Every structure is written in structure tokens, then in C-alpha cells.
C-alpha positions in Angstrom: 44.4 53.9 -93.3 44.0 52.0 -96.6 41.1 50.0 -95.2 39.4 53.2 -94.0 39.9 54.9 -97.3 38.5 51.9 -99.3 35.5 51.8 -96.9 34.8 55.5 -97.4 35.1 55.2 -101.2 32.6 52.3 -101.1 30.4 54.4 -98.9 30.7 57.3 -101.4 29.6 54.9 -104.2 26.7 53.7 -102.2 25.5 57.2 -101.3 25.7 58.3 -105.0 23.8 55.2 -106.1 21.0 55.8 -103.6 20.9 59.5 -104.5 20.7 58.6 -108.2 17.8 56.2 -107.5 16.0 58.8 -105.4 16.5 61.7 -107.9 15.6 59.6 -110.9 12.6 58.0 -109.3 11.2 61.3 -107.8 11.4 63.1 -111.1 10.0 60.3 -113.3 7.2 59.4 -110.8 6.0 63.0 -110.7 2.4 63.6 -112.0 2.0 64.4 -115.6 3.5 63.2 -118.9 7.2 63.8 -119.2 6.7 64.7 -122.9 4.5 67.6 -121.8 7.4 69.0 -119.7 9.8 68.5 -122.6 7.6 70.4 -125.0 7.0 73.3 -122.5 3.5 73.7 -123.8 4.5 74.0 -127.5 2.3 72.2 -130.0 3.7 69.1 -131.5 2.7 66.5 -134.1 2.3 62.8 -133.2 5.6 62.1 -135.0 7.4 64.7 -132.8 5.9 63.2 -129.6 6.9 59.7 -130.7 10.5 60.9 -131.5 10.8 62.5 -128.0 9.5 59.3 -126.3 12.0 57.3 -128.3 14.9 59.7 -127.6 14.3 59.6 -123.8 13.3 55.9 -123.7 10.0 56.8 -122.1 8.2 53.7 -123.4 10.7 51.4 -121.7 10.1 50.1 -118.2 11.3 52.4 -115.4 14.1 50.1 -114.4 15.4 50.0 -118.0 15.2 53.8 -118.2 17.2 54.1 -115.0 19.8 51.6 -116.3 20.3 53.5 -119.5 20.4 56.9 -117.7 23.0 55.6 -115.1 25.1 54.1 -117.9 25.2 57.5 -119.6 26.2 59.2 -116.3 29.0 56.8 -115.8 30.4 57.5 -119.3 30.0 61.3 -118.9 26.7 61.6 -120.8 24.4 63.5 -118.5 21.7 64.0 -121.2 20.6 67.1 -123.0 19.0 70.2 -121.5 15.5 70.9 -122.8 15.8 74.5 -121.8 19.2 75.4 -123.2 19.3 72.8 -126.0 22.9 71.7 -125.3 24.6 68.8 -123.6 24.3 69.0 -119.8 28.0 68.1 -119.4 29.0 71.2 -121.4 26.4 73.3 -119.6 27.8 72.3 -116.2 31.3 72.9 -117.4 30.5 76.5 -118.4 28.8 77.2 -115.0 31.2 75.4 -112.7 34.1 78.0 -112.7 31.8 80.8 -111.5 30.4 78.7 -108.6 33.9 77.4 -107.7 35.3 81.0 -107.5 32.4 82.2 -105.4 32.6 79.2 -103.0 36.4 79.5 -102.7 36.1 83.3 -102.0 33.4 82.7 -99.5 35.3 79.8 -97.8 38.3 82.2 -97.4 36.1 84.8 -95.8 34.6 82.2 -93.5 38.0 81.0 -92.4 39.4 84.5 -91.8 36.3 86.0 -90.2 35.2 82.9 -88.3 38.6 81.8 -86.8 39.7 85.4 -86.2 36.5 86.4 -84.4 36.5 83.2 -82.4 40.1 83.7 -81.3 39.5 87.2 -80.2 36.4 86.2 -78.2 38.3 83.4 -76.4 41.5 85.4 -75.7 39.8 88.7 -74.8 37.0 87.9 -72.3 34.7 90.7 -71.3 33.3 93.4 -73.6 35.0 92.1 -76.8 33.8 88.5 -76.1 30.3 89.7 -75.6 30.4 91.9 -78.7 31.6 88.9 -80.8 28.9 86.7 -79.4 26.2 89.2 -80.2 27.6 89.8 -83.7 27.9 86.1 -84.5 24.5 85.4 -83.1 23.0 88.0 -85.5 25.0 86.7 -88.5 23.9 83.1 -87.7 20.3 84.0 -87.4 20.1 86.1 -90.6 19.1 84.3 -93.8 21.5 84.7 -96.8 18.8 86.4 -98.9 18.3 89.1 -96.2 22.0 89.6 -96.0 22.1 89.9 -99.8 19.4 92.7 -99.8 21.2 94.5 -96.9 24.6 94.4 -98.6 23.3 95.5 -102.0 21.4 98.4 -100.4 24.3 99.6 -98.3 27.5 98.9 -100.4 26.1 99.0 -103.9 23.1 101.5 -103.9 24.1 104.0 -101.2 27.9 103.9 -101.2 28.6 102.6 -104.7 31.6 100.6 -103.6 30.6 97.4 -105.3 28.6 96.6 -108.4 25.0 95.4 -108.0 23.3 92.4 -109.6 22.9 92.2 -113.3 26.1 93.8 -114.4 27.4 90.8 -116.4 30.6 88.9 -115.8 33.6 91.2 -115.3 36.8 90.6 -117.2 40.0 89.8 -115.3 40.5 88.1 -111.9 40.8 91.3 -110.0 37.6 92.8 -111.4 35.8 89.4 -111.0 36.8 89.2 -107.3 35.6 92.7 -106.7 32.3 91.8 -108.4 31.9 88.7 -106.3 32.7 90.4 -102.9 29.1 91.1 -102.0 27.8 87.6 -103.0 30.7 86.0 -101.1 29.9 88.0 -98.0 26.2 87.2 -98.2 27.2 83.5 -98.6 29.9 83.5 -95.9 28.6 85.6 -93.0 26.2 83.0 -91.6 28.8 80.2 -91.7 31.5 82.6 -90.3 29.3 83.2 -87.3 28.9 79.5 -86.7 32.6 78.9 -87.1 33.5 81.7 -84.8 31.4 80.1 -82.0 33.0 76.7 -82.6 36.5 78.3 -82.6 35.8 80.2 -79.4 34.5 77.0 -77.6 37.5 74.9 -78.8 40.0 77.5 -77.7 38.4 78.0 -74.3 38.4 74.3 -73.8 42.1 74.1 -74.6 43.0 77.1 -72.4 41.7 75.2 -69.4 43.8 72.1 -70.0 46.5 71.1 -67.4 49.4 71.3 -69.9 48.5 74.9 -70.8 48.4 75.9 -67.1 51.8 74.2 -66.6 53.3 76.1 -69.5 52.0 79.4 -68.1 53.3 78.5 -64.7 56.8 77.9 -66.1 56.8 81.4 -67.6 56.3 80.5 -71.3 55.2 83.6 -73.1 51.5 83.8 -73.8 51.8 84.0 -77.6 53.9 80.9 -77.5 51.4 79.0 -75.3 48.6 79.9 -77.7 50.5 79.1 -80.8 52.1 75.8 -79.7 49.7 74.4 -77.1 46.2 75.9 -77.8 45.8 76.5 -81.5 47.1 73.1 -82.7 44.8 71.1 -80.4 41.9 73.4 -81.1 42.2 73.0 -84.9 40.6 69.5 -84.9 37.0 70.5 -84.3 37.5 73.8 -86.2 38.6 71.9 -89.4 35.9 69.3 -89.0 33.1 71.9 -88.8 34.8 74.0 -91.4 34.9 71.1 -93.9 31.2 70.5 -93.4 30.6 74.2 -93.9 32.5 74.1 -97.2 30.1 71.5 -98.5 27.2 73.7 -97.1 28.5 76.7 -99.0 28.2 74.8 -102.3 24.6 73.8 -101.5 23.7 77.3 -100.4 24.8 79.0 -103.6 21.4 78.7 -105.2 19.9 81.6 -103.1 22.9 83.9 -103.4 23.6 83.3 -107.1 19.9 84.0 -107.9 19.9 87.2 -105.7 23.1 88.6 -107.4 22.5 87.1 -110.9 25.7 85.1 -110.7 25.9 82.6 -113.6 26.7 79.5 -111.6 25.4 76.0 -110.7 23.1 77.3 -108.0 21.3 79.7 -110.3 21.2 77.1 -113.0 19.5 74.7 -110.6 16.8 77.2 -109.7 16.2 78.0 -113.3 16.1 74.3 -114.3 13.6 73.5 -111.5 11.4 76.4 -112.6 11.6 75.2 -116.3 11.3 71.5 -115.3 14.5 70.8 -117.0 14.9 67.3 -115.4 18.3 66.4 -116.9 20.0 69.5 -115.4 18.3 69.0 -112.1 19.5 65.4 -111.9 23.1 66.3 -112.8 23.4 69.3 -110.4 21.9 67.3 -107.5 24.3 64.4 -108.1 27.3 66.8 -108.3 26.3 68.5 -105.1 26.0 65.2 -103.2 29.3 64.0 -104.6 31.0 67.2 -103.5 29.5 67.0 -100.0 30.7 63.4 -99.5 34.2 64.1 -100.9 34.7 67.1 -98.7 33.8 65.0 -95.6 36.2 62.3 -96.8 39.0 65.0 -97.1 38.2 66.3 -93.6 38.4 62.7 -92.2 41.9 62.3 -93.7 43.1 65.8 -92.7 42.1 65.9 -89.1 44.5 63.1 -87.9 47.4 65.0 -89.5 46.5 68.0 -87.4 45.7 66.1 -84.2 47.4 62.7 -84.1 45.3 61.8 -81.1 42.4 61.2 -83.5 42.2 58.3 -85.8 40.8 58.5 -89.4 37.0 58.8 -89.3 36.8 60.5 -85.9 36.8 64.0 -87.4 33.3 63.7 -89.0 31.9 61.8 -86.0 
């Protein structure tokens, strides 16, 4: 386990290093003068241009620029936002709680709706199974921005049950969760449909195992068979796919946060790309990749605890 953990941490460092090189190189090799992007079309004197080039080390070789930028990242200095005129670290800190709450809410919905629907479909063959398959197929095939439009139109405009976009940040955790219900649903439904199908397949596979048939033949109650012999063994693939989906939720927040005007990392990334705020784009991209790899590492460590038949690392594979 220790060797596996050290190997994965080294892999995490390698992935982040390659990502940093790609992100830095792609942005700095883009056509045009970086000073033009920093000025956003504003007129500037030669002295101002020279000061900007010196501040961002634009006259240094590209390798030197990367080294100074990477050194700043490792010490917590992610640069300064040209759009918001504040440190990127502070900017990310102000946006991270909103995204974390949205992703956590959506992950809870994915787990409840996905696992619940998958169990119902596997344990109730026939009409209910077909209904779940049709519903999850529609949810999986529908883009999140289409879900956002449909949810706002129905539950916000027509029924008035939930607030629509642009209402500001609500005060209090209850009001905040109520405000984030539609964004969380728009973010979660596609992933819930996928998880429901994975859960259904895993449960059906376990229901056909010999030890399950023996338990039934011995007169063990059906609920006990499902709880002790089916669910535990079926949780391995469900947790593995669910962990990957959790990382996918974080990456998918850009569309939903923009559609519902949620002040989070996703909407910040979209705004920064539009405004060519390179420091923020670099920071959000690195943070997203780090979260994705860390979630996969956590899944690899968790799956063997759920299913001892698997060794560390078999979950993600």
C-alpha cells in the first residue's frame, strides 16, 4: 500500500508538471503580443508597456519565464488577475466555496438518484426497469445547458418554486441550498443517468452469482440477500465510476454556473477565457487537473476497503 501510494503521488506530481508545461506553453505561444492582452485595448505609454513587460518577465527566455511562474505557483503566488486587479489566489479563494457547495450538492443528487434508480431497475424487472432505462437514456443524452433551460422554464418561470438566474447570493445555508437546487439538478441529471445504468448492470451481475442463488435456496430473506451479498459486491464498480463522475462534476461546472449566474470557479474560467486573463485560466486549469487526479487516487484507496478482492489501483483500471 505504501509503495502504491508513493507511486500515485509521484504520478500526480508528473501529471501536474506536464499540465503546467502545456498550459503555460499554449498560452504564451498564442499569436499576438501578451502586453496587448494585458492592456485590453487601452492606450499606454512606452513606459507603461516597459513596466508591464518587466512585471511579467516577458523579455526573458520562455524557459526562464516558466521557471519563475512555476516557482511562484509552488509558493502560493499564482499571479495577478488583469481583469479583476487582485491576486489570483485570493480570487480563487472567494469563488471556491460556491463551486464546492454546488458540486457537493450535485454529487449527493447523483448518488441518491443514480444508485436508487439503478437498484429499482435491477430488482424490479419489467415495466419499471424499462421506464428507468428510458428515463436514464434521455437524461444521459441531454446536455446540461438544455437541462438548465428546461428546469428554469418549468420550476422558476412557470411554477415559481425556485429562484431563477441573476438573483445574487442568498444568505443562510438553507436559502443557499434552495437557490442551488436547479443548478445542482442540471449538473447532476446526466451523471445520475450514467450511474443508474452502471448500478443496474453491477447489481444484475451480482444477482446471477452462485453464492446469491445458494443464499436464496437456503431461504435467506430477499432483503438480507440484497443487503449482504449483492450490494456490497456491487459497490466496487459503482464507487469507481462515481469517483470519476465527481471529478467530472467539477469540470462541468463552467456551463451550469454560467447559465445560472453562479459565482464559482466555472463561471470565473469562462469569464477569464473571454477576457484573456491568462493568470486565472492557468490557475483554474491546474486546480481542476489536481482535483481530478486526487479524486481518482481516493477512489483507488477506497475500493479495496469496500471489496477486499481488489488490490489498490484496480478500481480506476
